[in-house]
All heavy atoms as a GROMACS GRO file, in nm:
protein
  589
    1MET      N    1  -1.313   1.167   0.441
    1MET     CA    2  -1.224   1.102   0.348
    1MET      C    3  -1.214   0.954   0.383
    1MET      O    4  -1.196   0.918   0.498
    1MET     CB    5  -1.087   1.167   0.356
    1MET     CG    6  -0.983   1.100   0.273
    1MET     SD    7  -0.833   1.199   0.273
    1MET     CE    8  -0.715   1.074   0.310
    2LEU      N    9  -1.226   0.869   0.283
    2LEU     CA   10  -1.209   0.726   0.305
    2LEU      C   11  -1.061   0.692   0.304
    2LEU      O   12  -0.984   0.746   0.227
    2LEU     CB   13  -1.278   0.646   0.194
    2LEU     CG   14  -1.430   0.645   0.198
    2LEU    CD1   15  -1.482   0.568   0.077
    2LEU    CD2   16  -1.480   0.580   0.325
    3MET      N   17  -1.024   0.601   0.394
    3MET     CA   18  -0.887   0.552   0.399
    3MET      C   19  -0.890   0.401   0.395
    3MET      O   20  -0.980   0.339   0.450
    3MET     CB   21  -0.818   0.598   0.528
    3MET     CG   22  -0.794   0.745   0.533
    3MET     SD   23  -0.713   0.809   0.682
    3MET     CE   24  -0.680   0.673   0.783
    4ALA      N   25  -0.791   0.342   0.331
    4ALA     CA   26  -0.782   0.197   0.327
    4ALA      C   27  -0.762   0.143   0.469
    4ALA      O   28  -0.699   0.206   0.553
    4ALA     CB   29  -0.667   0.154   0.239
    5HIS      N   30  -0.819   0.027   0.493
    5HIS     CA   31  -0.805  -0.040   0.622
    5HIS      C   32  -0.656  -0.065   0.647
    5HIS      O   33  -0.581  -0.099   0.554
    5HIS     CB   34  -0.883  -0.171   0.616
    5HIS     CG   35  -0.895  -0.237   0.749
    5HIS    ND1   36  -0.795  -0.316   0.799
    5HIS    CD2   37  -0.995  -0.236   0.839
    5HIS    CE1   38  -0.833  -0.362   0.916
    5HIS    NE2   39  -0.954  -0.315   0.943
    6PRO      N   40  -0.610  -0.052   0.770
    6PRO     CA   41  -0.468  -0.074   0.800
    6PRO      C   42  -0.415  -0.210   0.754
    6PRO      O   43  -0.302  -0.220   0.708
    6PRO     CB   44  -0.460  -0.061   0.952
    6PRO     CG   45  -0.575   0.028   0.987
    6PRO     CD   46  -0.683  -0.005   0.888
    7THR      N   47  -0.496  -0.312   0.763
    7THR     CA   48  -0.452  -0.445   0.717
    7THR      C   49  -0.426  -0.444   0.568
    7THR      O   50  -0.330  -0.507   0.519
    7THR     CB   51  -0.556  -0.552   0.756
    7THR    OG1   52  -0.578  -0.547   0.896
    7THR    CG2   53  -0.511  -0.690   0.716
    8VAL      N   54  -0.510  -0.375   0.493
    8VAL     CA   55  -0.493  -0.365   0.348
    8VAL      C   56  -0.364  -0.288   0.317
    8VAL      O   57  -0.284  -0.332   0.233
    8VAL     CB   58  -0.615  -0.296   0.282
    8VAL    CG1   59  -0.590  -0.267   0.135
    8VAL    CG2   60  -0.740  -0.381   0.301
    9LEU      N   61  -0.343  -0.177   0.384
    9LEU     CA   62  -0.222  -0.099   0.362
    9LEU      C   63  -0.097  -0.178   0.396
    9LEU      O   64   0.002  -0.177   0.321
    9LEU     CB   65  -0.224   0.030   0.445
    9LEU     CG   66  -0.315   0.140   0.397
    9LEU    CD1   67  -0.311   0.258   0.492
    9LEU    CD2   68  -0.280   0.184   0.256
   10LYS      N   69  -0.100  -0.247   0.509
   10LYS     CA   70   0.016  -0.327   0.551
   10LYS      C   71   0.047  -0.433   0.445
   10LYS      O   72   0.164  -0.452   0.408
   10LYS     CB   73  -0.012  -0.392   0.686
   10LYS     CG   74   0.104  -0.470   0.740
   10LYS     CD   75   0.074  -0.526   0.877
   10LYS     CE   76   0.197  -0.596   0.929
   10LYS     NZ   77   0.170  -0.725   0.985
   11ASP      N   78  -0.055  -0.500   0.395
   11ASP     CA   79  -0.035  -0.601   0.292
   11ASP      C   80   0.024  -0.540   0.164
   11ASP      O   81   0.116  -0.597   0.106
   11ASP     CB   82  -0.167  -0.672   0.261
   11ASP     CG   83  -0.152  -0.775   0.151
   11ASP    OD1   84  -0.073  -0.871   0.169
   11ASP    OD2   85  -0.219  -0.760   0.048
   12LEU      N   86  -0.028  -0.426   0.124
   12LEU     CA   87   0.022  -0.361   0.002
   12LEU      C   88   0.169  -0.320   0.016
   12LEU      O   89   0.249  -0.340  -0.075
   12LEU     CB   90  -0.064  -0.240  -0.033
   12LEU     CG   91  -0.203  -0.271  -0.086
   12LEU    CD1   92  -0.287  -0.144  -0.091
   12LEU    CD2   93  -0.196  -0.337  -0.224
   13VAL      N   94   0.204  -0.263   0.131
   13VAL     CA   95   0.343  -0.221   0.154
   13VAL      C   96   0.434  -0.344   0.153
   13VAL      O   97   0.541  -0.342   0.091
   13VAL     CB   98   0.357  -0.142   0.286
   13VAL    CG1   99   0.504  -0.120   0.321
   13VAL    CG2  100   0.285  -0.008   0.276
   14GLU      N  101   0.392  -0.450   0.218
   14GLU     CA  102   0.474  -0.572   0.222
   14GLU      C  103   0.490  -0.632   0.082
   14GLU      O  104   0.599  -0.676   0.046
   14GLU     CB  105   0.412  -0.674   0.316
   14GLU     CG  106   0.429  -0.636   0.462
   14GLU     CD  107   0.354  -0.727   0.558
   14GLU    OE1  108   0.281  -0.818   0.514
   14GLU    OE2  109   0.370  -0.708   0.680
   15ARG      N  110   0.381  -0.633   0.004
   15ARG     CA  111   0.390  -0.685  -0.133
   15ARG      C  112   0.485  -0.600  -0.216
   15ARG      O  113   0.564  -0.653  -0.294
   15ARG     CB  114   0.251  -0.692  -0.196
   15ARG     CG  115   0.172  -0.809  -0.138
   15ARG     CD  116   0.028  -0.820  -0.182
   15ARG     NE  117   0.000  -0.782  -0.318
   15ARG     CZ  118  -0.119  -0.738  -0.358
   15ARG    NH1  119  -0.219  -0.730  -0.273
   15ARG    NH2  120  -0.140  -0.706  -0.483
   16TYR      N  121   0.475  -0.467  -0.202
   16TYR     CA  122   0.564  -0.377  -0.276
   16TYR      C  123   0.710  -0.407  -0.242
   16TYR      O  124   0.794  -0.422  -0.331
   16TYR     CB  125   0.531  -0.231  -0.245
   16TYR     CG  126   0.622  -0.136  -0.317
   16TYR    CD1  127   0.594  -0.096  -0.447
   16TYR    CD2  128   0.738  -0.088  -0.257
   16TYR    CE1  129   0.679  -0.010  -0.516
   16TYR    CE2  130   0.824  -0.003  -0.324
   16TYR     CZ  131   0.794   0.036  -0.453
   16TYR     OH  132   0.878   0.119  -0.521
   17GLU      N  133   0.739  -0.417  -0.113
   17GLU     CA  134   0.876  -0.441  -0.069
   17GLU      C  135   0.929  -0.578  -0.114
   17GLU      O  136   1.048  -0.593  -0.140
   17GLU     CB  137   0.886  -0.426   0.083
   17GLU     CG  138   0.867  -0.283   0.127
   17GLU     CD  139   0.854  -0.266   0.277
   17GLU    OE1  140   0.831  -0.367   0.348
   17GLU    OE2  141   0.867  -0.151   0.324
   18THR      N  142   0.842  -0.675  -0.126
   18THR     CA  143   0.881  -0.808  -0.172
   18THR      C  144   0.906  -0.809  -0.323
   18THR      O  145   1.001  -0.870  -0.372
   18THR     CB  146   0.772  -0.912  -0.137
   18THR    OG1  147   0.758  -0.916   0.004
   18THR    CG2  148   0.806  -1.049  -0.190
   19LEU      N  149   0.819  -0.739  -0.396
   19LEU     CA  150   0.828  -0.740  -0.542
   19LEU      C  151   0.939  -0.651  -0.598
   19LEU      O  152   0.992  -0.678  -0.706
   19LEU     CB  153   0.694  -0.698  -0.604
   19LEU     CG  154   0.582  -0.799  -0.592
   19LEU    CD1  155   0.449  -0.734  -0.628
   19LEU    CD2  156   0.609  -0.919  -0.681
   20LEU      N  157   0.974  -0.546  -0.527
   20LEU     CA  158   1.072  -0.449  -0.579
   20LEU      C  159   1.203  -0.516  -0.619
   20LEU      O  160   1.247  -0.498  -0.734
   20LEU     CB  161   1.095  -0.337  -0.478
   20LEU     CG  162   1.186  -0.225  -0.524
   20LEU    CD1  163   1.131  -0.156  -0.649
   20LEU    CD2  164   1.205  -0.124  -0.412
   21PRO      N  165   1.268  -0.594  -0.534
   21PRO     CA  166   1.395  -0.655  -0.578
   21PRO      C  167   1.377  -0.755  -0.692
   21PRO      O  168   1.464  -0.766  -0.779
   21PRO     CB  169   1.450  -0.724  -0.452
   21PRO     CG  170   1.345  -0.716  -0.349
   21PRO     CD  171   1.239  -0.622  -0.395
   22GLN      N  172   1.265  -0.825  -0.693
   22GLN     CA  173   1.238  -0.920  -0.802
   22GLN      C  174   1.223  -0.846  -0.935
   22GLN      O  175   1.275  -0.891  -1.037
   22GLN     CB  176   1.113  -1.001  -0.772
   22GLN     CG  177   1.124  -1.090  -0.651
   22GLN     CD  178   0.991  -1.152  -0.613
   22GLN    OE1  179   0.899  -1.156  -0.691
   22GLN    NE2  180   0.983  -1.200  -0.490
   23ALA      N  181   1.152  -0.735  -0.933
   23ALA     CA  182   1.132  -0.657  -1.055
   23ALA      C  183   1.264  -0.595  -1.101
   23ALA      O  184   1.290  -0.587  -1.222
   23ALA     CB  185   1.027  -0.548  -1.031
   24GLU      N  186   1.346  -0.552  -1.007
   24GLU     CA  187   1.476  -0.493  -1.044
   24GLU      C  188   1.569  -0.597  -1.104
   24GLU      O  189   1.659  -0.563  -1.180
   24GLU     CB  190   1.539  -0.426  -0.921
   24GLU     CG  191   1.467  -0.298  -0.882
   24GLU     CD  192   1.519  -0.238  -0.753
   24GLU    OE1  193   1.592  -0.307  -0.677
   24GLU    OE2  194   1.487  -0.121  -0.728
   25ASP      N  195   1.548  -0.725  -1.069
   25ASP     CA  196   1.630  -0.833  -1.125
   25ASP      C  197   1.586  -0.871  -1.266
   25ASP      O  198   1.646  -0.958  -1.328
   25ASP     CB  199   1.626  -0.956  -1.035
   25ASP     CG  200   1.709  -0.940  -0.909
   25ASP    OD1  201   1.794  -0.849  -0.905
   25ASP    OD2  202   1.687  -1.017  -0.814
   26GLY      N  203   1.480  -0.808  -1.317
   26GLY     CA  204   1.440  -0.830  -1.454
   26GLY      C  205   1.322  -0.923  -1.476
   26GLY      O  206   1.289  -0.952  -1.590
   27SER      N  207   1.257  -0.968  -1.370
   27SER     CA  208   1.142  -1.055  -1.386
   27SER      C  209   1.024  -0.976  -1.442
   27SER      O  210   0.976  -0.882  -1.378
   27SER     CB  211   1.102  -1.117  -1.252
   27SER     OG  212   0.974  -1.178  -1.261
   28ALA      N  213   0.980  -1.014  -1.560
   28ALA     CA  214   0.869  -0.941  -1.624
   28ALA      C  215   0.741  -0.956  -1.542
   28ALA      O  216   0.665  -0.859  -1.526
   28ALA     CB  217   0.846  -0.993  -1.766
   29GLU      N  218   0.715  -1.074  -1.490
   29GLU     CA  219   0.596  -1.096  -1.408
   29GLU      C  220   0.601  -1.013  -1.280
   29GLU      O  221   0.503  -0.949  -1.241
   29GLU     CB  222   0.582  -1.245  -1.374
   29GLU     CG  223   0.466  -1.276  -1.282
   29GLU     CD  224   0.328  -1.248  -1.340
   29GLU    OE1  225   0.317  -1.233  -1.464
   29GLU    OE2  226   0.232  -1.240  -1.263
   30ALA      N  227   0.715  -1.009  -1.215
   30ALA     CA  228   0.730  -0.929  -1.093
   30ALA      C  229   0.714  -0.781  -1.125
   30ALA      O  230   0.654  -0.707  -1.047
   30ALA     CB  231   0.864  -0.956  -1.027
   31HIS      N  232   0.764  -0.737  -1.239
   31HIS     CA  233   0.752  -0.596  -1.278
   31HIS      C  234   0.605  -0.559  -1.299
   31HIS      O  235   0.560  -0.454  -1.254
   31HIS     CB  236   0.832  -0.569  -1.406
   31HIS     CG  237   0.839  -0.424  -1.439
   31HIS    ND1  238   0.751  -0.363  -1.526
   31HIS    CD2  239   0.922  -0.326  -1.396
   31HIS    CE1  240   0.780  -0.236  -1.534
   31HIS    NE2  241   0.884  -0.211  -1.457
   32ARG      N  242   0.530  -0.645  -1.365
   32ARG     CA  243   0.387  -0.620  -1.387
   32ARG      C  244   0.313  -0.616  -1.253
   32ARG      O  245   0.231  -0.527  -1.228
   32ARG     CB  246   0.326  -0.728  -1.477
   32ARG     CG  247   0.179  -0.702  -1.511
   32ARG     CD  248   0.110  -0.821  -1.573
   32ARG     NE  249   0.104  -0.935  -1.485
   32ARG     CZ  250   0.020  -0.947  -1.381
   32ARG    NH1  251  -0.060  -0.849  -1.348
   32ARG    NH2  252   0.019  -1.056  -1.307
   33ARG      N  253   0.342  -0.711  -1.166
   33ARG     CA  254   0.277  -0.714  -1.035
   33ARG      C  255   0.316  -0.592  -0.951
   33ARG      O  256   0.233  -0.537  -0.879
   33ARG     CB  257   0.309  -0.845  -0.963
   33ARG     CG  258   0.241  -0.964  -1.032
   33ARG     CD  259   0.280  -1.099  -0.979
   33ARG     NE  260   0.266  -1.107  -0.835
   33ARG     CZ  261   0.340  -1.189  -0.760
   33ARG    NH1  262   0.430  -1.267  -0.813
   33ARG    NH2  263   0.320  -1.192  -0.628
   34LEU      N  264   0.440  -0.549  -0.962
   34LEU     CA  265   0.486  -0.429  -0.891
   34LEU      C  266   0.410  -0.306  -0.940
   34LEU      O  267   0.369  -0.221  -0.859
   34LEU     CB  268   0.636  -0.410  -0.908
   34LEU     CG  269   0.696  -0.291  -0.835
   34LEU    CD1  270   0.688  -0.310  -0.683
   34LEU    CD2  271   0.840  -0.270  -0.877
   35GLU      N  272   0.390  -0.295  -1.070
   35GLU     CA  273   0.311  -0.183  -1.124
   35GLU      C  274   0.169  -0.184  -1.068
   35GLU      O  275   0.115  -0.079  -1.035
   35GLU     CB  276   0.308  -0.188  -1.277
   35GLU     CG  277   0.438  -0.148  -1.342
   35GLU     CD  278   0.434  -0.156  -1.493
   35GLU    OE1  279   0.342  -0.221  -1.548
   35GLU    OE2  280   0.523  -0.098  -1.556
   36ASP      N  281   0.109  -0.303  -1.059
   36ASP     CA  282  -0.026  -0.314  -1.005
   36ASP      C  283  -0.031  -0.271  -0.859
   36ASP      O  284  -0.121  -0.197  -0.817
   36ASP     CB  285  -0.078  -0.458  -1.017
   36ASP     CG  286  -0.107  -0.499  -1.160
   36ASP    OD1  287  -0.116  -0.411  -1.248
   36ASP    OD2  288  -0.122  -0.621  -1.183
   37VAL      N  289   0.065  -0.318  -0.780
   37VAL     CA  290   0.070  -0.282  -0.637
   37VAL      C  291   0.097  -0.134  -0.620
   37VAL      O  292   0.037  -0.068  -0.534
   37VAL     CB  293   0.175  -0.368  -0.562
   37VAL    CG1  294   0.198  -0.317  -0.421
   37VAL    CG2  295   0.132  -0.513  -0.559
   38THR      N  296   0.185  -0.079  -0.703
   38THR     CA  297   0.215   0.065  -0.697
   38THR      C  298   0.089   0.146  -0.723
   38THR      O  299   0.057   0.240  -0.649
   38THR     CB  300   0.324   0.100  -0.799
   38THR    OG1  301   0.444   0.029  -0.766
   38THR    CG2  302   0.352   0.250  -0.802
   39TYR      N  303   0.016   0.110  -0.827
   39TYR     CA  304  -0.109   0.179  -0.860
   39TYR      C  305  -0.207   0.170  -0.744
   39TYR      O  306  -0.266   0.270  -0.702
   39TYR     CB  307  -0.170   0.121  -0.988
   39TYR     CG  308  -0.306   0.177  -1.019
   39TYR    CD1  309  -0.319   0.300  -1.083
   39TYR    CD2  310  -0.422   0.109  -0.982
   39TYR    CE1  311  -0.444   0.354  -1.110
   39TYR    CE2  312  -0.546   0.162  -1.009
   39TYR     CZ  313  -0.557   0.284  -1.073
   39TYR     OH  314  -0.681   0.337  -1.098
   40THR      N  315  -0.224   0.051  -0.689
   40THR     CA  316  -0.320   0.029  -0.581
   40THR      C  317  -0.280   0.107  -0.456
   40THR      O  318  -0.366   0.166  -0.388
   40THR     CB  319  -0.334  -0.121  -0.549
   40THR    OG1  320  -0.370  -0.189  -0.670
   40THR    CG2  321  -0.440  -0.146  -0.444
   41LEU      N  322  -0.151   0.112  -0.425
   41LEU     CA  323  -0.104   0.191  -0.312
   41LEU      C  324  -0.133   0.339  -0.332
   41LEU      O  325  -0.178   0.407  -0.239
   41LEU     CB  326   0.046   0.171  -0.291
   41LEU     CG  327   0.088   0.071  -0.184
   41LEU    CD1  328   0.237   0.043  -0.195
   41LEU    CD2  329   0.053   0.121  -0.046
   42CYS      N  330  -0.108   0.387  -0.451
   42CYS     CA  331  -0.136   0.529  -0.479
   42CYS      C  332  -0.285   0.560  -0.466
   42CYS      O  333  -0.323   0.660  -0.403
   42CYS     CB  334  -0.084   0.568  -0.618
   42CYS     SG  335   0.096   0.576  -0.629
   43VAL      N  336  -0.370   0.477  -0.522
   43VAL     CA  337  -0.514   0.498  -0.511
   43VAL      C  338  -0.559   0.488  -0.365
   43VAL      O  339  -0.637   0.570  -0.316
   43VAL     CB  340  -0.592   0.396  -0.599
   43VAL    CG1  341  -0.740   0.399  -0.570
   43VAL    CG2  342  -0.565   0.423  -0.745
   44SER      N  343  -0.507   0.390  -0.294
   44SER     CA  344  -0.547   0.367  -0.154
   44SER      C  345  -0.505   0.479  -0.060
   44SER      O  346  -0.566   0.499   0.044
   44SER     CB  347  -0.487   0.236  -0.103
   44SER     OG  348  -0.534   0.128  -0.178
   45THR      N  349  -0.401   0.551  -0.098
   45THR     CA  350  -0.352   0.660  -0.012
   45THR      C  351  -0.383   0.799  -0.066
   45THR      O  352  -0.348   0.898  -0.005
   45THR     CB  353  -0.199   0.646   0.009
   45THR    OG1  354  -0.135   0.648  -0.119
   45THR    CG2  355  -0.164   0.519   0.084
   46GLY      N  356  -0.443   0.805  -0.186
   46GLY     CA  357  -0.477   0.935  -0.244
   46GLY      C  358  -0.355   1.011  -0.290
   46GLY      O  359  -0.354   1.134  -0.287
   47THR      N  360  -0.252   0.939  -0.333
   47THR     CA  361  -0.129   1.002  -0.379
   47THR      C  362  -0.106   0.969  -0.527
   47THR      O  363  -0.178   0.889  -0.585
   47THR     CB  364  -0.008   0.956  -0.296
   47THR    OG1  365   0.003   0.813  -0.308
   47THR    CG2  366  -0.025   0.993  -0.149
   48ARG      N  367  -0.002   1.032  -0.585
   48ARG     CA  368   0.025   1.011  -0.728
   48ARG      C  369   0.159   0.944  -0.756
   48ARG      O  370   0.189   0.916  -0.871
   48ARG     CB  371   0.020   1.145  -0.801
   48ARG     CG  372  -0.119   1.203  -0.803
   48ARG     CD  373  -0.118   1.336  -0.874
   48ARG     NE  374  -0.251   1.392  -0.876
   48ARG     CZ  375  -0.320   1.410  -0.986
   48ARG    NH1  376  -0.270   1.377  -1.102
   48ARG    NH2  377  -0.442   1.462  -0.979
   49ASP      N  378   0.242   0.925  -0.655
   49ASP     CA  379   0.369   0.856  -0.680
   49ASP      C  380   0.400   0.764  -0.563
   49ASP      O  381   0.348   0.781  -0.452
   49ASP     CB  382   0.484   0.954  -0.705
   49ASP     CG  383   0.517   1.039  -0.584
   49ASP    OD1  384   0.577   0.987  -0.489
   49ASP    OD2  385   0.480   1.158  -0.584
   50ILE      N  386   0.484   0.666  -0.588
   50ILE     CA  387   0.507   0.560  -0.491
   50ILE      C  388   0.576   0.611  -0.365
   50ILE      O  389   0.547   0.562  -0.256
   50ILE     CB  390   0.583   0.441  -0.554
   50ILE    CG1  391   0.585   0.320  -0.460
   50ILE    CG2  392   0.724   0.481  -0.596
   50ILE    CD1  393   0.448   0.269  -0.421
   51ASP      N  394   0.665   0.708  -0.375
   51ASP     CA  395   0.731   0.759  -0.256
   51ASP      C  396   0.630   0.820  -0.159
   51ASP      O  397   0.634   0.793  -0.039
   51ASP     CB  398   0.839   0.861  -0.292
   51ASP     CG  399   0.956   0.797  -0.365
   51ASP    OD1  400   0.985   0.678  -0.340
   51ASP    OD2  401   1.018   0.866  -0.448
   52ASN      N  402   0.540   0.903  -0.211
   52ASN     CA  403   0.436   0.961  -0.126
   52ASN      C  404   0.339   0.856  -0.076
   52ASN      O  405   0.292   0.863   0.036
   52ASN     CB  406   0.360   1.071  -0.202
   52ASN     CG  407   0.443   1.196  -0.217
   52ASN    OD1  408   0.528   1.226  -0.134
   52ASN    ND2  409   0.420   1.269  -0.325
   53ALA      N  410   0.307   0.758  -0.162
   53ALA     CA  411   0.214   0.651  -0.122
   53ALA      C  412   0.272   0.571  -0.006
   53ALA      O  413   0.201   0.542   0.092
   53ALA     CB  414   0.184   0.560  -0.240
   54LEU      N  415   0.399   0.534  -0.016
   54LEU     CA  416   0.461   0.458   0.093
   54LEU      C  417   0.468   0.540   0.221
   54LEU      O  418   0.441   0.490   0.330
   54LEU     CB  419   0.601   0.412   0.051
   54LEU     CG  420   0.605   0.302  -0.054
   54LEU    CD1  421   0.747   0.284  -0.107
   54LEU    CD2  422   0.550   0.171   0.001
   55ALA      N  423   0.507   0.667   0.209
   55ALA     CA  424   0.515   0.754   0.328
   55ALA      C  425   0.378   0.768   0.393
   55ALA      O  426   0.365   0.760   0.516
   55ALA     CB  427   0.572   0.890   0.289
   56THR      N  428   0.275   0.790   0.312
   56THR     CA  429   0.139   0.805   0.364
   56THR      C  430   0.092   0.676   0.430
   56THR      O  431   0.034   0.678   0.539
   56THR     CB  432   0.042   0.848   0.252
   56THR    OG1  433   0.089   0.972   0.199
   56THR    CG2  434  -0.099   0.863   0.301
   57ALA      N  435   0.115   0.564   0.364
   57ALA     CA  436   0.072   0.434   0.419
   57ALA      C  437   0.143   0.409   0.552
   57ALA      O  438   0.078   0.369   0.650
   57ALA     CB  439   0.102   0.322   0.320
   58ARG      N  440   0.270   0.433   0.557
   58ARG     CA  441   0.346   0.408   0.682
   58ARG      C  442   0.301   0.503   0.793
   58ARG      O  443   0.292   0.463   0.909
   58ARG     CB  444   0.495   0.420   0.655
   58ARG     CG  445   0.545   0.304   0.571
   58ARG     CD  446   0.692   0.315   0.540
   58ARG     NE  447   0.735   0.197   0.466
   58ARG     CZ  448   0.811   0.200   0.359
   58ARG    NH1  449   0.855   0.316   0.310
   58ARG    NH2  450   0.847   0.089   0.297
   59ARG      N  451   0.270   0.626   0.758
   59ARG     CA  452   0.220   0.721   0.857
   59ARG      C  453   0.085   0.675   0.912
   59ARG      O  454   0.061   0.675   1.033
   59ARG     CB  455   0.210   0.860   0.794
   59ARG     CG  456   0.184   0.972   0.892
   59ARG     CD  457   0.200   1.111   0.830
   59ARG     NE  458   0.139   1.127   0.698
   59ARG     CZ  459   0.207   1.137   0.583
   59ARG    NH1  460   0.340   1.133   0.582
   59ARG    NH2  461   0.143   1.152   0.468
   60GLN      N  462  -0.004   0.631   0.822
   60GLN     CA  463  -0.134   0.582   0.866
   60GLN      C  464  -0.120   0.457   0.952
   60GLN      O  465  -0.188   0.443   1.054
   60GLN     CB  466  -0.224   0.552   0.746
   60GLN     CG  467  -0.269   0.677   0.674
   60GLN     CD  468  -0.349   0.646   0.548
   60GLN    OE1  469  -0.385   0.533   0.520
   60GLN    NE2  470  -0.375   0.750   0.470
   61LEU      N  471  -0.029   0.368   0.914
   61LEU     CA  472  -0.008   0.246   0.991
   61LEU      C  473   0.049   0.277   1.129
   61LEU      O  474   0.012   0.212   1.226
   61LEU     CB  475   0.083   0.150   0.915
   61LEU     CG  476   0.021   0.086   0.793
   61LEU    CD1  477   0.126   0.011   0.712
   61LEU    CD2  478  -0.093  -0.007   0.833
   62SER      N  479   0.138   0.375   1.138
   62SER     CA  480   0.196   0.409   1.267
   62SER      C  481   0.092   0.468   1.363
   62SER      O  482   0.101   0.450   1.483
   62SER     CB  483   0.314   0.504   1.252
   62SER     OG  484   0.270   0.633   1.215
   63ARG      N  485  -0.008   0.536   1.306
   63ARG     CA  486  -0.115   0.595   1.388
   63ARG      C  487  -0.214   0.491   1.438
   63ARG      O  488  -0.274   0.509   1.542
   63ARG     CB  489  -0.190   0.701   1.310
   63ARG     CG  490  -0.119   0.834   1.308
   63ARG     CD  491  -0.209   0.939   1.250
   63ARG     NE  492  -0.164   0.959   1.112
   63ARG     CZ  493  -0.241   0.997   1.013
   63ARG    NH1  494  -0.368   1.018   1.031
   63ARG    NH2  495  -0.192   1.013   0.892
   64THR      N  496  -0.233   0.386   1.361
   64THR     CA  497  -0.337   0.288   1.394
   64THR      C  498  -0.282   0.157   1.447
   64THR      O  499  -0.360   0.067   1.475
   64THR     CB  500  -0.422   0.256   1.269
   64THR    OG1  501  -0.338   0.199   1.170
   64THR    CG2  502  -0.492   0.379   1.217
   65GLY      N  503  -0.153   0.144   1.461
   65GLY     CA  504  -0.096   0.012   1.485
   65GLY      C  505  -0.083  -0.053   1.349
   65GLY      O  506  -0.053   0.012   1.252
   66SER      N  507  -0.113  -0.181   1.340
   66SER     CA  508  -0.104  -0.245   1.208
   66SER      C  509  -0.227  -0.327   1.176
   66SER      O  510  -0.224  -0.412   1.090
   66SER     CB  511   0.020  -0.334   1.202
   66SER     OG  512   0.010  -0.436   1.298
   67GLY      N  513  -0.338  -0.301   1.242
   67GLY     CA  514  -0.459  -0.377   1.210
   67GLY      C  515  -0.577  -0.326   1.289
   67GLY      O  516  -0.572  -0.220   1.351
   68GLY      N  517  -0.682  -0.404   1.288
   68GLY     CA  518  -0.803  -0.367   1.361
   68GLY      C  519  -0.893  -0.278   1.279
   68GLY      O  520  -0.856  -0.225   1.177
   69GLY      N  521  -1.016  -0.262   1.326
   69GLY     CA  522  -1.108  -0.174   1.258
   69GLY      C  523  -1.216  -0.248   1.183
   69GLY      O  524  -1.244  -0.363   1.212
   70SER      N  525  -1.274  -0.184   1.085
   70SER     CA  526  -1.387  -0.243   1.013
   70SER      C  527  -1.344  -0.354   0.921
   70SER      O  528  -1.230  -0.360   0.877
   70SER     CB  529  -1.460  -0.135   0.932
   70SER     OG  530  -1.395  -0.114   0.810
   71GLU      N  531  -1.435  -0.443   0.892
   71GLU     CA  532  -1.408  -0.556   0.804
   71GLU      C  533  -1.419  -0.520   0.657
   71GLU      O  534  -1.384  -0.597   0.571
   71GLU     CB  535  -1.506  -0.670   0.835
   71GLU     CG  536  -1.489  -0.729   0.973
   71GLU     CD  537  -1.351  -0.791   0.991
   71GLU    OE1  538  -1.305  -0.863   0.901
   71GLU    OE2  539  -1.289  -0.768   1.096
   72SER      N  540  -1.470  -0.401   0.624
   72SER     CA  541  -1.496  -0.366   0.485
   72SER      C  542  -1.370  -0.334   0.405
   72SER      O  543  -1.372  -0.332   0.284
   72SER     CB  544  -1.588  -0.244   0.479
   72SER     OG  545  -1.518  -0.130   0.527
   73GLY      N  546  -1.257  -0.308   0.475
   73GLY     CA  547  -1.137  -0.268   0.404
   73GLY      C  548  -1.119  -0.118   0.399
   73GLY      O  549  -1.019  -0.069   0.354
   74PHE      N  550  -1.220  -0.043   0.446
   74PHE     CA  551  -1.211   0.103   0.448
   74PHE      C  552  -1.259   0.153   0.584
   74PHE      O  553  -1.346   0.094   0.645
   74PHE     CB  554  -1.295   0.166   0.338
   74PHE     CG  555  -1.240   0.140   0.202
   74PHE    CD1  556  -1.280   0.031   0.129
   74PHE    CD2  557  -1.145   0.225   0.148
   74PHE    CE1  558  -1.228   0.006   0.003
   74PHE    CE2  559  -1.092   0.201   0.022
   74PHE     CZ  560  -1.133   0.091  -0.048
   75ALA      N  561  -1.204   0.264   0.628
   75ALA     CA  562  -1.246   0.328   0.751
   75ALA      C  563  -1.253   0.479   0.725
   75ALA      O  564  -1.180   0.530   0.640
   75ALA     CB  565  -1.149   0.297   0.864
   76LEU      N  566  -1.335   0.548   0.796
   76LEU     CA  567  -1.346   0.693   0.781
   76LEU      C  568  -1.230   0.760   0.855
   76LEU      O  569  -1.196   0.722   0.966
   76LEU     CB  570  -1.477   0.745   0.837
   76LEU     CG  571  -1.601   0.701   0.759
   76LEU    CD1  572  -1.726   0.753   0.829
   76LEU    CD2  573  -1.597   0.756   0.617
   77ALA      N  574  -1.169   0.858   0.793
   77ALA     CA  575  -1.062   0.936   0.857
   77ALA      C  576  -1.125   1.027   0.960
   77ALA      O  577  -1.237   1.073   0.947
   77ALA     CB  578  -0.988   1.018   0.752
   78ARG      N  579  -1.047   1.056   1.063
   78ARG     CA  580  -1.096   1.144   1.168
   78ARG      C  581  -1.015   1.271   1.173
   78ARG      O  582  -0.908   1.281   1.139
   78ARG     CB  583  -1.088   1.075   1.302
   78ARG     CG  584  -1.180   0.957   1.304
   78ARG     CD  585  -1.168   0.883   1.435
   78ARG     NE  586  -1.245   0.762   1.419
   78ARG     CZ  587  -1.309   0.706   1.513
   78ARG    NH1  588  -1.307   0.753   1.633
   78ARG    NH2  589  -1.376   0.596   1.494
   0.00000   0.00000   0.00000
């Protein structure tokens, strides 16, 4: 199974957490960007909803630290 590189996951989680309050405040641009990040997180973690995507991303990050690995953006799961 392919998994997103930890750096990619970390960036996506940080972007989600930054955009969430902006989107909740009614910013249309932030809402659109949040939808994009949500979709990308779900695809990157093989999940279908944001709660599972965030949990999966955080679990993967806790196992790997928060970086390192291949430069391609993907690593093979073990």
